[in-house]
N, C-alpha and C positions, 0 to 999 in steps of 0.2 A: 117372379121366374117365370119365363113361358119355355113351356117342355115341348112344345107344339112340331118343332122338329125332329122329338124322336121317331115321327112316324115319315118323313123323308127319306125312303129308302134306299134311294142313289147313295145321300147322302152317308147312310148308318153303314150299308156296305163299303164304302170306300175307307170311311174312315176304323171302322174293325178289323179291313185287310191289312193298313198300315198299323195299325197302334196293337194289335191284340201280339203281332209277332218280335215287336221291339219291347213291348213288356214283359212278355216269356222270355226273351233275350237276358234283359236286367234280372228278372226272378233270377233264373238259373243263376247270373253271373253274383246277384246282393246273398242269395242263397251260401253260395260256394265261398264267399267273400266270411258269413259268417261263419263256416263250418272252420274255415282258416285260422278265426280268432278265435276257435274252442278251442280245438287243435291247440294252438299256441298256449293260449289258457289254463292249459291243464297244468303248461310252463311255471307260470307266477305272472305275480302283478308288473314284473319290468320287462319280463316278455313281450307281455301285453302291449306295454308301453313303447317298449324298442321300434317293434314290425308299426305299431299307428305311429310313430315319430317319421320312422324312415318311410313309412308311404306317402308321407307330406311331399316328399321330393316327385314319387309315382304323380301325385295327386296335380302337383302344380304343371305337372309335365300333360298331362290329359288334357287337364281343364286346358292350356294351354293350343294345344297338339286341336281340343272339339275346339275353341272357338275359330280358328285358323281355318280348319276344316267345316264348318257350320257357318261361317263365313264367305266360305267358298262355295256351298251348297245353294245359295240367296243365288245365284247365278246357275247351279248347275239341274234346277227345280224348276228356275224359271225359262230357261232351255230348255228342256225337258218340251216343256207348256207349247212353246213355240215350234217343236220338233229340227231343233238342228244338232247332231251330235256330234257335229265336229270343236261347236263351242264348248261343250261338255268335256269332250278330250285335252282341250286348252286347257280346262281351268282345273281336268284333274293335274297336269305337270306341274300348272304353277302350285299347286297343293300342294304335292310332293316334293317341289325343290324347296319352299318354305320350313314343313316339317322335317324333312329329315334335315336340316341345319340344327334348327331346335336339336332336335334329337338328339344329335353330336354334341354338344352344348351340356346337354343330362347326363349322359351321358360319362362324357370326360369329369362331371363334378361328384357324380355316385360313384363313377372305380377308383379315382384319384385323390379327393378329397372328401369322404363321407364325414368324419370326425367332426371336420370343420361346419359341414352343413347343420350336424346334428346340433353342435355346441349356439344355436342359434335359439333352439327349443326348449334346452335341458343342462343340467351342469350336472346330475347325474352319472356317474362314469359307466356304471353297470348296463345303463338300458344305451346310454352313446356306443358301449361295446358290441352289445348285443345289434341293435339296429344300423354301424357300419358292417359289422359282416352280411348283414340284409344286402344294403345298399351293394356293396362290391361285385356280387354276384349278379342279382336282379337289373344292375347299371347296365350289361350288354343285350340287354333286351329293350331299349328305347328307342333303338333304329327298326326296327319291326315293327315297334309299336305305333311306328311314324308313319310307315307303310301300307301298315292295315290300319288304321282310322281313317288314313287319306283316302283308299279302296270303299273303305264302307260308308262314309256319308255319302260318297257320291253314287254307288249304284243306292242309298236307301232315299235320296233326293228324286232319283230316275225310277223309284219307286222297284228293285230290284231286293227288296227288304229280304224275302225268305232266304234269298242266298247267303247275306252275314247271320242268321239267324242260326239256319244250319252249322255254317262254319261255328262260331260262337259258343253254343252249347255244348256240341265234343272236344272244341279246347278248352274251355271252362273244367270239363266234366274230366279229363287227363291229367290235367293241373293240378286238380283237387287232387285225385287221385294220387299222382308220382308226390305230392306234396306229403299226403299223409304217411306214404311208404318212408322219406327223407327225416320227417319230423321225429318219428318214433323208432326207425329202423327196424322194417316190418322185412322179414323173407330174408335174414340176413342182412342187408343193408345198415352201412353206418347211422347213426338216430346224430342228427343232424340239427335237433331243434329247429331254427328260428331259419338258417340258411337250409333246411332242406324248404321251407316256404319257400327261398326265395329262388329253389331249382328249380320248382312246381310251375312260377309264376314266369319262367324265362322259358321253359319249355313252352308254355301253353301259348307265347306273344307270337315267338316261334313257326309254332304250328300253325296259330292262326295266319300269319302274312303268307306263309309257302301255299295253305290249301285255298287262301282267296284268291290270287294268282293263276291258279293252276282251273278255281272255277270260272271263274270271269274267261279264261279262253275256250274249255270244253263246253261252255254253255254257248257259246256265243254271245255273252252281252253286248251292250253298244260300246264297252268299253276294252273290248276283243279285236285290237286296234295294232301296228306296228308301234312301241312304244317312243320310238323315235317323235310320231306326227305329238305327241303329248305335246311335246317342248316347242312347237311351233308357234309361235305368237310373237305380235310384234309388241313394241313398247308400250302404242295407245290402249291396247289391250289390257297389258298388263299391267298400267297406271289403273284403270277401270279397273278391274277387279281388286288389287289392292286399296284401293282407294275405300272402297265397301269391306272388303272382307279384316282389312287389319284394326281395324278401330273393333270389329267383333272377339278380335284374338285380343284386343289388348283391353277388353273388355275382359275377359276371362282372366286374365293375368292379374290386374288391380284385383276382383275379387277373391282370384286365389291366393293369392296375398294376402288379404284379407284375413281371410278365413285361418292361416297359416299362422297370423298373429294372434287370432283368436285362441289357434291350439298352442302355443308359446305363453299365454297368458292361464290358461288350464294348468299344462306341465308344471310352471311355478308355483300352482297353489299345493302341488301333491303328484305325487307318482299314480295314487289310486284315484286324483282327479283323472288325468290325462287317463286312464285306463277306464275308467267310468265312460267319458267322452267317446272313447274308443268304441265300448261293449253298443254306446247308446247310439252310436253313428252306423251301427252297421243294422240295427233298425231300426233308423231312416232310409238308409238304403233300399230297403227292403218295399218302405212305402211309397218310397217316390218312383217306384220300377210305374205305375200307373201312369204320373205324371207326367214319366217321359215316355212313354208308349203314345201320349195324348201330342207333349209336345213334338216329338216327330211328327203323328198324321196331322196334325195342326200345321208346320212349317211347311210341309210336299203340297198338301191342298190347298194352304192358302197363295202361295206360292208359286203353282202349278196357274191358278187361275189369276195371278198378277200379269203374269206372263203371257196369257192369253186376253188380258187387256177387260179383264171382267171386276175390277175394282167392287163393286159394291157387293160381289158375291163374296169375296176376300172378305170383308169385314162382317159381313154376317158369318162366312164357317169362324172368326173369331174369336163372337159373341157363344155363341153354339158350344167351341171345344171350352170357354170359359166357365158354363154351366157349367159341365159335365167336368169338369177338375174339381169344383167346389163340392159337386156333390161326392165324387172319388175320393173325395180327402176328408171330407168328415166319417166314412166308412172306414176309410185306413186307422186314420185315430182314434173312432170305437174299437177297433179290433186293435190296436196297440195296448188302447187302457185294459182292456181284459185280458192280456197276454204279459204285463209287466212280472208277476211274477215267478211264474213256471222259467219264461227266459231268462230271469238271474239267475234260478238255481242252477244252472246249468252251467254258470262261470264258478270256478274254484279264486273267488276274490273274499279282500277283507269285510265285516261287515259296515267298514264304511264305505265304500267303493257301493257295494249295493246300495245302501240308504241313498246316494248319489245318479247311481243309474237308473232307481224308481222315482225319482222327481224329475230327472231330464226325458224319462220317458214321457211322464204326464203333461211337460210342459209341452211338450214337440206336438203330441195326441191331442190336445187342444187348440195349437197353431198352427199346423198342417195347412190347414182352408187356405190362411193368409198368404204361405211361403209358395201352394200352387197357384194361386193367381197372378201373383208376380210370374213365375214361371212361364205357365202357358202367355201370357204375354209377352216377356223378353226375349223367349225362345220361339215359339209359336208362330207372333202375328210381326213382333215388330220386328224383328230381325228376317223373316221370310222377307216382308218389304221393302229389306233393306236401309233400315232406319238403324241404322248401325253405330253409327255419330253419337247422335241422342241417348241410348240405350249406355253408350261407356259414361258419358258424363253424369248420367242418372248413378250408374255403378262407383263412380267416382265419389259422386258426394254421397252417397246412401253408408260406403262403405266408411270413407277415408272420414267423414265430416259427422259422424254419429254411431255404424257400428264400435270399430278402433278406440275411437276416443273412449266409448261406453265402455269398451273392455279391459281398456288399463285402468280410467276411474277404477270399476269395478274390484279391480282384482288388486291392484296395488295403491288403493288411497285409498278405498272402504273397506277391503280386505272380502269382501263376500267369498262363500262357498263357490263352489263351480258352479250348482244350477243356479247362484245369485248372478253369477255373470252372462252365463247365458239367457237369462229370461234378460240382462239390459243390453246385451246383442240384439233381440229381435225389435229393438226398436226400429232399426235399420228398416226391418219389412216392413210395419208398421206405417212408415214416411214414403216407402214408395213406394205399397199399394195408391195409394192415395195419387201419386203425380201417374203411374202408370196407368189407370186407368182412364184420366183427363186425357193425357195424348193419344192412347185409342182411340177415343169417340173422337178426336178431333180431323182423324185419317189422316192425320200430317205422314206418318210414316209408311202409306203407302207407294212406293218410289218403282214403277217400272222397267229396270235394268236394261233388259237383255235389247230393248226397242231405241236405245240411245246409242246416235248416230257413231259412236267411238267406239262402240262394242261388237258392230257390224264389222 
């Protein structure tokens, strides 16, 4: 493993300036989400399960939005490397149009038929009632979420990372504080339980949306233009952008639906099983802050180099980020192994659920490096290079040919405990890593999109 690039000061400065703010933002977000689960966890396993399953709707939406916005950010990163601000604004217009359309559909589902949605995951009436009360409130935040994620993705891709971090951290803290007041009824407010968490979350997204738009114009960023100019794109430009971006969105949809199938299997093993999965998921989210920070930096730096027509430098950057990700994953895994007991002790859960959480955390800590490699190559390298079709087909194969059948067989045929099913699901990560590394080495993923005639 060649680590000589650690002495490349310009690379390290650029990487750290992009990765650290995003990692910090994700750390605050993950930490506050863990606090949310801790607060709701004091209400019992049914509340943990209800919140966790209701958040599967949010999970599907945010990943679809992530797919759309990161697909669009392929272009904005390359346009930024080329110095074309008008192209960046037009891509933002397409991004907002698609994201708002999707956000509207999820809002209708969450606010009008939440019980129907939750019955996909569980038949426990108490869990469905708790989860539905959460969805009916938080569903009103989805349109604001669509606008916020669009602006965040474009600002990050053009290196305006600090703005997104500041807005997110302030909103997350306010959201958590407000949630605490309403969950437990502090200061004379009504004790609303899970609905209190929904109020805090909704407030957080509305606040982020309003503040980011204000700052875009106050700070005179490249997006500070007449909003009508965002939508001045012709059919050829729209077709080119969607041709690359929509496979990225489809990729996230296929993956997220697969993950919801996993959670449906876990939930049908038992309420204690899905509660254990949700607690473990908070630790996974904290560990992944490092991967997300590195992935964001990798996508921007690789995309910028491709846009500047420096393909070999882009390839080398991908190699460096993969090495850094593996090292960070090994460190994160060691930390999680050491804190399993104290973390579990924070929750008011049964002995069976606690035992499941301990085993789930152990498995994750030992395999985090594998998931880290797949993440950085998918999000940081291949997607930045516009190789979204290959990524989509790879995701389809790994999730739906390996992961989902493994989960269904483990849960309903072999009747394995939740940690046994969790281990079987990881087979898709093992298969994926071999294909991903080979694709990366082939260099076939590197596409200079912004210099194609139909985009100019």
